[in-house]
C-alpha positions as CSV (number, residue, x, y, z in Angstrom):
1,M,43.2,-95.2,28.9
2,I,43.2,-98.1,26.5
3,Y,42.3,-101.9,27.5
4,R,44.0,-104.2,25.1
5,S,44.0,-107.9,24.3
6,K,45.3,-110.4,22.1
7,A,44.5,-114.2,21.3
8,P,46.6,-116.4,19.2
9,L,45.0,-118.3,16.2
10,R,45.5,-122.1,16.0
11,I,46.5,-124.7,13.5
12,G,44.4,-128.0,13.6
13,L,46.4,-130.8,13.6
14,A,44.0,-133.9,13.9
15,G,40.4,-134.6,14.6
16,G,39.0,-131.6,12.8
17,G,35.2,-131.6,12.5
18,T,34.5,-134.0,15.4
19,D,34.0,-130.8,17.7
20,V,31.0,-129.8,15.9
21,S,27.4,-130.7,17.1
22,P,25.7,-133.1,16.8
23,Y,28.4,-135.6,16.3
24,C,30.4,-134.8,19.5
25,D,27.2,-134.7,21.3
26,R,26.5,-138.3,20.2
27,Y,29.8,-139.9,20.1
28,G,32.2,-137.7,21.6
29,G,34.8,-135.6,19.8
30,A,38.5,-135.5,20.1
31,I,40.7,-132.6,18.7
32,L,44.6,-131.9,18.8
33,N,45.7,-128.4,17.8
34,A,48.6,-125.9,18.7
35,T,48.4,-122.1,18.9
36,I,50.6,-119.8,16.7
37,S,52.2,-116.6,16.6
38,L,49.5,-115.1,14.6
39,H,46.7,-113.2,16.7
40,A,43.5,-111.4,16.7
41,H,43.9,-108.2,18.7
42,A,41.1,-105.8,20.3
43,H,41.2,-102.5,21.9
44,I,38.7,-100.5,23.7
45,E,38.8,-96.8,24.8
46,Q,36.6,-94.8,26.6
47,I,35.6,-91.6,24.8
48,P,33.6,-88.4,25.7
49,E,31.1,-88.6,22.7
50,K,28.1,-90.7,23.9
51,E,28.7,-93.2,21.1
52,I,29.9,-96.8,20.5
53,I,32.6,-96.8,17.6
54,F,33.5,-100.1,16.1
55,V,36.6,-100.2,14.0
56,A,37.8,-103.2,12.1
57,A,41.0,-102.0,10.8
58,D,42.1,-105.0,8.8
59,R,38.8,-105.0,6.8
60,N,38.2,-101.4,6.8
61,E,34.9,-101.5,8.5
62,T,33.5,-98.9,10.7
63,E,30.3,-98.2,12.4
64,T,29.1,-95.6,14.8
65,W,26.0,-96.1,17.1
66,P,24.4,-94.0,19.8
67,I,24.5,-95.3,23.4
68,R,21.5,-97.5,23.5
69,E,20.4,-100.8,25.4
70,R,21.3,-103.1,22.5
71,L,22.4,-102.9,19.1
72,P,20.9,-104.4,16.2
73,L,22.8,-107.2,14.3
74,T,22.9,-106.0,10.7
75,G,25.3,-108.2,8.8
76,T,28.4,-106.0,9.5
77,L,30.8,-106.4,12.5
78,D,28.2,-108.3,14.3
79,L,30.8,-110.2,16.1
80,H,31.8,-107.0,17.9
81,K,28.1,-106.1,18.4
82,G,27.4,-109.6,19.7
83,V,30.0,-109.4,22.4
84,Y,29.0,-105.9,23.3
85,N,25.4,-106.8,23.6
86,R,26.0,-110.0,25.8
87,I,28.4,-108.0,28.0
88,L,26.0,-105.1,28.5
89,Q,23.4,-107.6,29.4
90,D,25.4,-109.6,31.9
91,H,27.6,-107.2,33.3
92,G,26.7,-103.8,32.3
93,I,29.1,-101.2,30.8
94,P,29.9,-97.5,32.1
95,D,27.6,-94.8,30.8
96,S,30.4,-93.3,28.4
97,G,31.2,-93.7,24.9
98,L,33.5,-96.5,23.6
99,R,35.8,-96.7,20.8
100,I,36.4,-100.6,20.0
101,N,39.2,-101.4,17.4
102,S,40.0,-104.8,16.3
103,Y,42.3,-106.4,13.6
104,V,43.4,-109.9,12.7
105,D,46.7,-111.2,11.6
106,V,45.3,-113.1,8.6
107,P,42.3,-112.6,6.5
108,A,38.8,-114.0,7.7
109,G,37.6,-117.2,6.7
110,S,41.4,-118.5,6.6
111,G,40.5,-121.7,8.5
112,L,42.7,-120.9,11.5
113,G,39.8,-119.8,13.8
114,T,39.9,-116.2,13.0
115,S,36.2,-115.4,14.2
116,S,36.1,-117.3,17.4
117,T,39.6,-115.8,18.3
118,L,38.5,-112.3,17.5
119,V,35.3,-113.0,19.7
120,V,37.8,-114.3,22.6
121,A,39.9,-111.0,22.1
122,L,37.2,-108.8,22.3
123,I,35.8,-110.6,25.5
124,G,39.3,-110.2,27.0
125,A,39.3,-106.6,26.5
126,F,35.8,-106.2,28.1
127,R,37.3,-108.1,31.1
128,E,40.4,-106.0,31.4
129,M,38.3,-103.1,31.2
130,L,35.4,-104.1,33.7
131,S,37.6,-106.6,35.7
132,L,35.3,-109.3,35.2
133,P,35.9,-112.6,37.3
134,L,36.2,-114.6,34.2
135,G,38.6,-117.6,33.9
136,E,39.8,-119.4,31.0
137,Y,37.0,-122.0,30.6
138,D,34.5,-119.0,31.4
139,I,35.7,-117.0,28.9
140,A,35.9,-119.9,26.1
141,Q,32.1,-121.1,26.9
142,Y,31.1,-117.4,26.7
143,A,32.6,-116.9,23.5
144,Y,31.0,-120.2,22.3
145,S,27.5,-119.2,23.5
146,I,27.8,-115.7,21.8
147,E,28.7,-117.2,18.5
148,R,26.3,-120.2,18.5
149,N,23.5,-118.9,20.5
150,D,23.6,-115.2,20.3
151,L,24.6,-114.8,16.5
152,G,23.4,-118.0,15.2
153,L,26.9,-119.0,13.6
154,A,27.6,-122.6,12.6
155,G,30.9,-124.1,13.8
156,G,32.7,-126.3,16.4
157,R,34.1,-125.9,19.7
158,Q,38.1,-125.9,19.5
159,D,38.6,-122.4,18.4
160,Q,37.6,-120.6,21.6
161,Y,39.2,-122.9,23.8
162,A,42.5,-122.9,21.7
163,A,42.4,-119.1,21.7
164,T,41.9,-118.7,25.5
165,F,44.1,-121.5,26.5
166,G,47.0,-121.4,24.1
167,D,50.0,-124.1,23.5
168,F,49.3,-127.8,22.3
169,N,46.2,-129.1,23.6
170,F,44.3,-132.4,23.2
171,M,40.7,-131.5,23.7
172,E,37.9,-133.9,24.5
173,F,34.1,-132.8,23.9
174,F,31.0,-134.6,25.0
175,G,27.2,-133.8,25.0
176,S,25.7,-131.2,27.2
177,E,28.7,-129.3,26.2
178,K,31.0,-131.0,28.5
179,M,34.8,-131.0,27.5
180,I,38.1,-131.6,29.0
181,I,41.3,-129.5,27.8
182,N,44.5,-131.7,28.1
183,P,47.8,-129.5,27.8
184,L,50.3,-131.7,26.2
185,R,54.0,-131.7,27.7
186,I,55.8,-132.1,24.4
187,K,59.7,-132.1,24.5
188,T,61.2,-128.9,23.3
189,E,63.4,-130.6,20.5
190,Y,60.2,-132.3,19.1
191,L,58.5,-128.7,18.8
192,H,61.3,-127.5,17.1
193,E,61.6,-130.2,14.6
194,V,57.7,-130.1,13.9
195,E,57.8,-126.1,13.7
196,N,60.7,-126.7,11.2
197,N,58.9,-129.4,9.2
198,L,55.4,-128.0,9.3
199,L,54.6,-125.5,6.4
200,L,51.5,-123.0,6.5
201,Y,50.5,-122.1,3.0
202,Y,47.3,-119.7,2.5
203,T,45.5,-120.8,-0.7
204,D,44.0,-117.4,-1.6
205,L,40.9,-119.5,-2.3
206,S,37.4,-118.2,-1.2
207,R,35.7,-120.1,1.1
208,E,32.3,-120.1,2.9
209,S,32.7,-122.4,6.0
210,A,29.0,-122.2,7.3
211,S,27.6,-124.2,4.5
212,I,30.4,-126.7,4.8
213,I,29.6,-127.1,8.4
214,R,25.8,-127.2,7.9
215,E,26.1,-130.0,5.3
216,Q,28.4,-131.8,7.9
217,Q,25.9,-131.5,10.7
218,Q,23.0,-132.5,8.4
219,N,25.1,-135.8,7.4
220,V,25.1,-136.9,10.9
221,E,21.3,-135.9,11.5
222,D,20.5,-138.1,8.6
223,N,22.9,-140.9,9.9
224,Y,24.8,-140.8,6.5
225,H,27.1,-143.7,7.4
226,I,30.1,-142.6,5.1
227,A,30.5,-139.1,6.8
228,I,30.0,-140.4,10.3
229,E,32.6,-143.0,9.9
230,A,34.8,-140.8,8.4
231,M,34.3,-138.6,11.6
232,H,35.0,-141.8,13.8
233,Q,38.3,-141.9,11.8
234,L,39.3,-138.4,12.5
235,K,38.8,-138.9,16.1
236,E,41.1,-142.0,16.0
237,Q,43.4,-139.6,14.1
238,S,43.9,-137.2,17.1
239,L,44.7,-140.3,19.3
240,M,47.5,-141.2,16.8
241,M,49.0,-137.4,16.4
242,K,48.9,-137.3,20.4
243,D,51.1,-140.5,20.5
244,A,53.4,-139.6,17.8
245,L,54.0,-136.0,19.3
246,L,54.7,-137.3,22.9
247,R,56.6,-140.2,21.8
248,G,58.8,-138.3,19.5
249,Q,57.8,-140.3,16.5
250,L,57.8,-137.6,14.2
251,D,58.4,-139.2,11.1
252,R,54.7,-140.4,11.3
253,I,53.1,-136.8,11.4
254,G,52.9,-136.8,7.5
255,D,51.2,-140.0,7.3
256,I,48.8,-139.2,10.0
257,L,48.0,-135.7,8.4
258,D,47.4,-137.7,5.0
259,F,45.2,-140.2,6.8
260,G,43.1,-137.3,8.0
261,F,42.9,-135.3,4.6
262,R,41.6,-138.6,3.0
263,C,38.8,-139.0,5.9
264,K,37.8,-135.4,6.0
265,R,36.9,-135.3,2.5
266,K,34.2,-137.7,3.1
267,M,32.4,-135.5,5.7
268,A,30.9,-132.9,3.2
269,R,31.1,-132.3,-0.4
270,E,32.8,-129.0,-0.7
271,I,35.4,-129.7,1.8
272,S,38.0,-130.2,-1.3
273,N,37.8,-129.1,-4.8
274,D,40.2,-129.7,-8.0
275,A,42.3,-126.7,-7.0
276,I,42.8,-127.8,-3.3
277,E,43.4,-131.3,-4.7
278,E,46.1,-130.1,-7.3
279,I,47.7,-128.4,-4.7
280,Y,47.9,-131.2,-2.3
281,E,49.2,-133.5,-4.8
282,S,52.0,-131.1,-6.3
283,A,53.3,-130.5,-2.3
284,L,53.6,-134.5,-2.0
285,A,55.2,-134.8,-5.3
286,S,57.5,-132.3,-4.1
287,G,58.6,-133.9,-1.0
288,A,55.9,-133.4,1.5
289,S,54.7,-136.6,3.3
290,G,50.9,-135.3,4.2
291,G,49.0,-132.3,4.9
292,K,45.5,-131.1,5.5
293,I,43.1,-128.2,5.0
294,S,42.8,-126.0,7.8
295,G,39.4,-125.4,9.3
296,A,36.1,-126.5,7.9
297,G,37.6,-126.5,4.3
298,G,37.0,-125.1,0.9
299,G,39.8,-123.0,0.8
300,G,41.7,-120.9,3.3
301,F,45.1,-122.2,4.8
302,M,46.6,-125.6,4.1
303,I,49.4,-127.2,6.2
304,F,52.1,-129.7,4.9
305,Y,54.5,-132.0,6.9
306,C,58.0,-131.6,4.8
307,P,60.5,-134.0,6.4
308,G,64.3,-133.7,6.2
309,T,65.3,-130.9,3.7
310,S,61.9,-131.0,1.4
311,R,60.6,-127.6,2.8
312,H,62.2,-125.5,0.3
313,A,61.3,-127.7,-2.7
314,V,57.6,-127.9,-1.4
315,S,57.4,-124.2,-1.1
316,T,59.0,-123.6,-4.8
317,A,56.4,-125.9,-5.9
318,L,53.3,-124.3,-4.1
319,C,54.5,-120.8,-5.5
320,K,53.1,-121.7,-8.9
321,F,49.4,-121.7,-7.6
322,G,49.6,-118.0,-6.7
323,G,49.2,-118.4,-2.8
324,Q,51.6,-117.5,-0.1
325,I,53.7,-119.1,2.7
326,K,53.3,-117.6,5.9
327,D,55.8,-117.5,8.4
328,Y,54.8,-118.5,12.1
329,S,56.2,-120.1,15.4
330,F,54.3,-122.0,18.0
331,T,53.1,-120.1,21.0
332,K,52.8,-121.2,24.5
333,Y,50.3,-118.5,25.7
334,G,46.7,-117.9,25.0
335,L,44.5,-115.0,25.6
336,T,46.5,-112.0,27.1
337,T,45.0,-108.7,28.3
338,W,46.6,-105.2,29.8
339,T,46.1,-101.7,30.2
340,S,48.1,-98.9,28.6
């Protein structure tokens, strides 16, 4: 018997970075994101051997461990081991061997929430196997706790909730890890138009999000006025984006994205670079009305809003930079689990 799960990756449309402590603890954060038809997948199979076998098929990484109380974190497949350790600690695991397989539809560090979404998928597979009484909020908070507390990984809070809940959500984050997830009821014709106009582009630029996030956090700790004011403006951007989507004022989306891109660059030095700036300006010159870097910045995916019939011209212009246009569609569903 195989216990399976998948969780969708997300596009952050507005407010990126305001879900990161200590900013959201002090001032409150607001994010608007949408899940897409690219996923993190996890499968758990019980095996007769007294071993725990981790296989990350997309990364060509495999580790085998004897069944033990807790697995050491070695820098390889630590997300898998972190989830295994916490499930073992809190719920127990049958005294049998396990083969735990995973793969993600895009490269790690792409800015679409891959790490957090994989953690959610792994938790989902364990929930399916052990029939754990975990609801959506429980799983998202569980994933956040494993990443931030158990593994010590820097990051925000939106990815775990997007992957678990799915669809378009306006998320508000406060101190003491309080949050409100507000699903948005956007007209179908508006969604089709946004999906048609929003181009997803993989830059193929390497990035190290942890250092960018740590600088962003330090800027808040140091009360660096320029960075904090930029985050205030990004929080306002999320309200602007929500209003535009709900009212069908879709011609505003590009300008709202552009406003956010120019604010986000002020949060930390490595969010943008010369290569990203060249890509961005080329997209605008070809007809895009705005865009943004996905995730922490520095590389990975970018998105561009291409109104009217400009999508093809923008795609053609971006081809010269060696990246890749990625097809996708919006998805209404979050974490899904089943048994085969």
